[in-house]
C-alpha positions in Angstrom: -8.3 -0.9 22.2 -6.4 0.5 19.9 -3.9 -1.3 17.3 -4.6 -5.5 17.1 -1.2 -6.6 17.0 -2.1 -10.3 16.2 -3.0 -11.3 13.0 -6.5 -11.4 11.9 -8.4 -14.9 12.6 -10.5 -14.0 9.4 -7.4 -14.0 7.4 -7.1 -18.0 7.7 -9.9 -18.9 8.5 -13.7 -16.4 6.9 -11.6 -15.7 3.2 -10.2 -19.0 2.6 -13.5 -20.6 3.7 -15.9 -18.7 2.5 -16.8 -17.7 5.9 -20.1 -15.7 6.9 -19.0 -12.1 7.8 -18.0 -12.7 3.8 -20.7 -13.6 2.3 -22.9 -10.8 4.5 -19.8 -8.6 3.1 -20.2 -9.8 -0.6 -23.9 -8.6 -0.9 -23.9 -5.2 0.9 -20.9 -4.6 -1.3 -23.2 -5.4 -4.6 -26.2 -3.4 -2.9 -23.7 -0.3 -2.7 -22.3 -1.0 -6.6 -26.5 -0.9 -7.6 -26.8 2.1 -5.3 -24.0 3.6 -7.2 -25.0 2.9 -10.7 -27.8 3.6 -10.7 -26.6 7.6 -9.8 -24.5 7.2 -12.4 -24.9 6.1 -16.5 -22.5 3.9 -16.5 -19.1 2.6 -14.3 -16.2 2.6 -16.9 -12.8 3.9 -16.9 -13.4 7.4 -16.7 -12.3 10.0 -14.5 -12.7 14.1 -13.5 -10.6 16.8 -13.9 -9.1 17.5 -10.2 -6.0 19.6 -11.3 -3.8 17.1 -9.9 0.1 16.1 -11.6 -0.5 12.1 -12.5 2.7 10.1 -13.7 2.6 9.1 -17.6 4.5 6.3 -17.7 2.5 4.0 -20.0 3.7 1.0 -19.0 1.8 1.3 -15.5 -1.2 1.8 -14.4 -0.8 4.1 -11.1 -3.4 6.0 -10.1 -2.7 7.9 -7.9 -1.3 11.1 -8.2 2.0 11.6 -7.9 2.6 15.6 -7.2 3.6 17.8 -3.6 0.6 16.4 -2.2 0.4 13.5 -2.0 5.0 13.2 -1.1 2.9 15.5 2.0 0.6 12.3 2.1 2.8 9.2 1.8 5.4 10.9 4.4 2.1 10.5 6.9 1.3 7.2 6.4 4.8 5.8 6.5 4.3 6.6 9.9 1.2 5.1 10.8 2.3 1.5 9.3 5.4 2.3 11.2 3.7 2.6 14.6 1.3 -0.2 13.9 3.6 -2.4 13.5 5.7 -1.2 16.6 7.5 1.4 15.5 9.9 -0.5 13.6 10.6 -0.1 9.7 10.9 -4.1 9.2 9.5 -7.4 11.0 11.3 -8.8 13.9 13.3 -12.1 11.5 15.0 -9.2 9.2 16.3 -7.0 11.9 17.8 -10.7 13.2 19.0 -12.0 9.9 20.7 -9.2 9.6 23.8 -6.9 11.1 22.4 -3.0 10.4 24.9 -2.1 12.8 27.4 -2.8 10.8 26.3 -1.7 7.6 24.4 -3.2 4.6 23.1 -2.7 1.8 19.1 -1.3 1.1 17.0 -0.7 -2.1 13.3 0.4 -1.3 11.8 0.3 -5.3 8.8 2.8 -5.3 11.0 5.7 -2.4 8.6 8.0 -4.3 9.7 10.8 -1.3 12.5 8.5 0.2 10.8 9.0 3.8 11.4 5.0 4.7 15.2 5.6 3.4 15.1 9.0 5.9 14.2 7.5 8.8 15.5 4.0 8.0 19.4 5.7 7.7 18.3 7.8 11.8 17.6 4.1 12.8 21.4 2.5 11.1 23.1 5.4 9.3 26.2 2.5 8.6 24.4 1.3 6.1 24.7 2.4 2.4 21.3 3.9 1.2 19.9 3.0 -2.6 16.2 4.3 -4.5 14.4 3.5 -6.8 11.2 5.0 -9.0 9.7 5.7 -12.0 10.1 10.1 -11.4 13.0 11.2 -8.9 10.3 13.0 -6.4 12.4 12.2 -3.9 13.6 15.7 -1.0 16.1 18.0 -3.6 16.8 20.2 0.1 18.1 17.5 1.5 21.6 15.4 0.7 22.2 11.8 2.5 25.8 10.7 1.5 24.5 7.2 2.3 21.8 7.3 -0.5 22.0 7.6 -3.7 19.3 7.8 -6.6 18.8 5.7 -9.8 14.9 6.2 -12.4 13.8 2.9 -13.0 11.0 0.9 -13.2 10.2 -2.4 -11.5 8.5 -4.5 -14.7 10.6 -3.7 -17.1 13.2 -4.5 -15.0 15.8 -3.3 -12.1 19.2 -1.7 -13.0 21.2 -3.3 -10.9 23.2 -6.8 -11.4 22.1 -9.9 -10.2 22.7 -10.7 -6.6 23.6 -6.7 -4.8 21.7 -6.0 -2.1 20.9 -7.3 1.3 17.9 -6.2 1.9 15.9 -5.2 -1.0 12.2 -3.8 -0.3 8.4 -3.1 -1.4 5.5 -1.8 -0.5 2.1 -0.9 -1.0 1.8 -0.3 -4.8 -1.8 -2.3 -4.7 -2.5 0.5 -7.3 0.5 0.6 -9.3 0.4 -3.3 -11.2 -2.3 -5.8 -12.4 -2.3 -8.7 -10.6 -0.7 -10.2 -13.3 3.0 -8.4 -12.6 3.3 -8.9 -9.0 4.4 -12.6 -9.4 7.0 -11.1 -11.8 7.8 -7.7 -9.7 7.9 -10.4 -7.4 11.1 -12.4 -9.5 13.0 -8.8 -9.9 13.3 -7.8 -6.2 14.5 -11.3 -5.3 16.4 -11.4 -8.4 19.0 -7.6 -7.3 18.4 -10.0 -3.5 22.5 -11.4 -2.5 21.6 -15.0 -2.0 21.0 -15.3 1.9 20.0 -11.8 2.1 16.5 -11.2 2.6 13.2 -9.0 0.6 10.5 -7.3 2.6 7.7 -6.8 1.5 4.0 -4.5 2.7 0.6 -4.2 1.3 -2.3 -2.7 2.0 -5.4 -5.4 2.1 -8.3 -3.5 0.9 -10.7 -6.1 3.2 -14.8 -4.5 2.5 -16.7 -4.5 5.5 -18.9 -7.1 6.6 -21.6 -3.7 8.4 -22.4 -0.3 6.1 -19.8 1.7 7.7 -21.7 4.8 5.3 -19.2 6.5 3.6 -16.3 4.4 4.0 -17.7 1.6 2.9 -18.6 3.2 -0.9 -15.4 4.6 -1.3 -14.0 0.7 -1.2 -17.1 -0.4 -2.8 -15.4 2.8 -5.8 -11.6 1.4 -5.3 -12.5 -2.3 -5.9 -14.3 -0.8 -9.1 -11.2 1.1 -10.2 -9.4 -1.8 -9.0 -10.8 -4.0 -11.3 -11.3 -1.9 -13.7 -7.0 -1.5 -14.3 -7.1 -5.3 -14.1 -5.8 -5.4 -10.2 -6.3 -7.2 -7.0 -7.1 -4.8 -3.9 -6.2 -7.8 -1.9 -3.0 -8.6 -3.5 -2.0 -8.4 0.5 -3.3 -11.9 1.2 -1.4 -13.4 -1.3 2.7 -12.2 -0.6 3.5 -14.9 1.0 2.1 -17.8 -2.2 4.0 -15.3 -5.0 7.3 -15.7 -2.6 7.5 -19.0 -2.4 6.8 -19.6 -6.4 10.5 -18.8 -6.1 11.8 -22.2 -4.8 14.4 -19.6 -4.6 13.3 -18.3 -1.4 12.2 -19.3 1.9 9.8 -17.3 3.5 11.3 -16.2 7.3 7.7 -14.1 8.9 4.6 -12.4 7.6 2.7 -10.1 9.7 -1.1 -8.9 9.4 -2.4 -6.3 11.3 -5.0 -3.8 11.3 -5.2 -0.6 13.2 -9.4 0.3 14.5 -9.6 3.8 12.3 -12.3 5.2 16.0 -10.1 4.2 18.6 -8.5 7.7 19.7 -4.9 5.9 18.6 -2.3 8.1 18.1 -2.2 5.5 15.0 -5.5 5.9 14.6 -6.0 9.1 14.7 -2.3 9.1 12.0 -4.5 6.6 9.3 -7.1 9.1 9.5 -5.1 11.7 7.9 -4.1 9.4 5.5 -7.9 7.9 4.2 -8.9 11.4 3.7 -6.5 12.9 1.7 -5.8 9.6 0.4 -9.5 9.9 -0.8 -9.1 13.5 -2.6 -6.6 12.2 -4.9 -8.7 9.3 -6.3 -11.6 11.9 -6.4 -11.2 11.9 -10.3 -11.3 8.7 -10.9 -13.6 7.4 -8.0 -15.7 10.2 -8.6 -17.4 8.7 -12.1 -18.6 5.8 -9.3 -20.2 7.9 -7.0 -21.8 9.7 -8.9 -19.4 13.0 -7.2 -19.6 14.9 -10.1 -19.5 19.0 -8.7 -17.0 20.2 -6.5 -19.9 20.7 -3.7 -20.6 16.7 -3.6 -17.1 15.9 -3.3 -16.9 18.0 0.0 -20.0 16.3 1.4 -18.2 13.4 1.2 -15.0 13.8 2.4 -16.7 15.5 5.1 -19.1 12.6 5.8 -15.9 9.9 4.9 -14.4 11.8 7.9 -16.8 11.8 10.0 -18.1 8.1 9.3 -14.3 6.8 9.7 -14.4 9.4 13.4 -17.1 7.3 15.2 -18.0 4.1 13.4 -15.5 0.7 13.9 -13.6 1.2 10.3 -10.4 -0.5 9.7 -7.4 -0.5 8.1 -5.8 -3.5 7.5 -1.8 -4.2 6.6 0.3 -7.4 5.6 4.3 -7.6 5.2 6.2 -10.7 4.7 10.4 -11.4 4.5 11.9 -13.9 2.6 15.1 -15.3 3.1 17.3 -15.5 -1.1 18.2 -19.2 -0.7 
């Protein structure tokens, strides 16, 4: 019922040992992918014109839009993830490690519209906040004296000195980074954190379900295919702790893997259903060719089926968060 707030057992069991549910999932994925391939000539990096606005940064593999619709989705997603983690933007170990009431310096990497920062300011108004992203999509109608934005690309090096921030925060880069870029990025987060201070990273785990969940299963197959085209790992969330520990000057304080059952009718579940619907709309130009959705009517029908299956089948969404201390 509601959110599963304990760590998912397969995170340490089936995923590491290759359990039977994982084998079943892989077999079903191959079958669905084969079916999808039969509906389209080839699966390659092809897109359908969608009218959405995308990033043009040459070094980025990010394939979601950057327009107002996407910023609205990210705002809704923010509150879904916050609810999933008990109504807090911070892991308990982070709240314990730093004195947020007295005021600390906080960097949000890939800040987008700035929703995480704005929400944090509500909770901790005495802190100084910095946001960094490839483009400025922050809300221009809200002026926050505690907030300072800078253009920057974490892959090219953040525009900050070593040992600058008390907390460095990053989340949801699974569609932005190639798998081989993640260790570079984690190292950069650690670089700008002060010794004795904290890095917190949260990521979605795009785990394939172990049973056929209709349109949701097909969507995940298509997402995995696009990620493969771009050398991205859709399950990079499971590697966060390992990558953090590859930096010898870090100590992992906490990892927290959480799951939401989207058909349970909870407030969090309803938010995630909305998020997945809007996410899928933004992905259609990339996943459409894989799913054989070549017309507006076919795309609308798929979104209708997805909404139905998310609401009625036991579709799960998973996240993993990690907090580490820089030594």
